[in-house]
N, C-alpha and C positions, 0 to 999 in steps of 0.2 A: 784311214777311215774317211769315207766321203761325208761331207757336210750335207745334211738333209734340210730341205726347205719346207717347213710346216706352216710358218706364219710369215706373211708379207705385210709390212706397213707401207701404205701409200699416202704421201703428203699431197693433199688436194687443195688447190687454191682457186679452182674453177677457171684457170687459164687454159689456152690451147695446149701449152707445154705440159701442164699437169694431167690433162685429159689424155694426151699422147702417152705419158708415163703410165697412166692407169691401163691403157691398152696393153702395154708391155707386161705389166704386173698380172693382168688377166691371163695372158698366154703362159706365163711362168706358173701361176697358180693352177691352171688347168693341167699343165704337164706334170706337176709334182703333187697334185691333190692338196695344195696348201690353202689355208684360209687367208682372207684379206682383212686387215684393219684399215679402214678408210678414214683418214684424219684430216679435218679442216680446223685451222686455228683462227679465231677471231681475235685480232690484236686488242689487248686491254687498253682502252682509251679513257677509262673512268678515273685512272690515277695519273695526275699530271704533276711533274716535279716543279717545285718552286724553291727559291732560296730559303724559305722558312721551313721547308719539308715537303711532305706529300699532301696534296690537295685533291679532294674528290670533287669532280665537276658534275653536278646532277644532270645537266642538260645532255651530257654524253651517254648517260646510263640507258635511256630509252633507245637511243640509236644502236648501242651495242646489243641490247636485247633483240631488237628487230633484225640485226645482222645475224644473230645466233639462230633465230627462228627460220629465216630464209636459208641459212646454210644447212640447217637440219633437214629442211624439205628437199633441197637439192641433193644432199648426200643420200637421203633415203631413196630418192628416185634412182640415183646411180646404183645404190646397193640392190634395189629391187630388180633392176635390169641385169646386174651380174648374177643375182640369185636365179633369175629365170633361165640362165645358161648353166645352172648347176653348181655355182660357186658358193662357198660359205663366206659371208661378208658381215663385218661389224662396223657400222658407221659411228664416228665420234666427232663431236664438235667440242673443242677446247677453247678456253679463253686465256690469253697471256701472250708471252713472247713466242713467236713462231718457232725459233730454234729450240728454246727450252722445252716447249710443249711437245714437239716432234721427238726430241731425244728422250724425254721422260716416257712418252707413250711407247717408244720402241723398247725401252728397258722394262717398263711395267708389263707390257704385252709379250715380252720375250720374243721379239721379232727376229727371224733368221735372215731377213733381207729387208732393206729400207729402199723404197723406190721414190725418186723425186724427179720432177721436170725441171729443166733449167731454161731460163729465159735468154741465156746467151748474151747478157750485157757485157760490153767490153769498154775499155778506155775509161773516160771520166765517169760515165754512168756506173760502171762497176766499182770504181774507187769511192764514189760518193754514196752509193746505195748499198754497197757490200753485196754479198751473195749468200742467201740462206742455204742454197744447195752446197756451196763451198764450205760453209760453216758446219753443215750436217756431215759432210765428208770427214771433217777433222774430228768431230765429237761423237759420231755414231757408235753404238755398242755392237754393231753388226756390219756385215758388208752392205755397201750402198751402190745402187744402180742409178746413175744420173742419165736421164733421157732428154736429149735435145729435140725440139720440135723440128720436123723435116723441112719446114719452110724457112727456117732461120738461115740467113746468109751472112757469113762473116764479112764485115765491111771491107776487108782487104782483098776479097775475091770477086 
């Protein structure tokens, strides 16, 4: 029995890589008549660890709220553009750890496919920064399509 794609979750961080991934998700959604959940995660900066426990830093709260407002506006613009081309799109701005939020959104939304852009970091940058896309591959509740931006050139080539 073939797996049907009815819902696609796209992780959007407003980079060229994630916009390229969204283009792929759009093509797949159009072909299969699937809906798109467009998700952006604002990293939770209000809670900072200290040796004494969790500390809330009030100065960061306003910045985080401003980031959420800006992200909502950007996502809504993208959603409107996709809707104008006949797609069903639900934009969502979440706050927290990007990996956890994307995985939970995929589970809660019953995504059939998760689409993420990859920045193509290698070497020390990859080791130090990790890779959200790689972690999503390991923890996703559904198939994952990782899309590399076409202008990325591997350092060895």
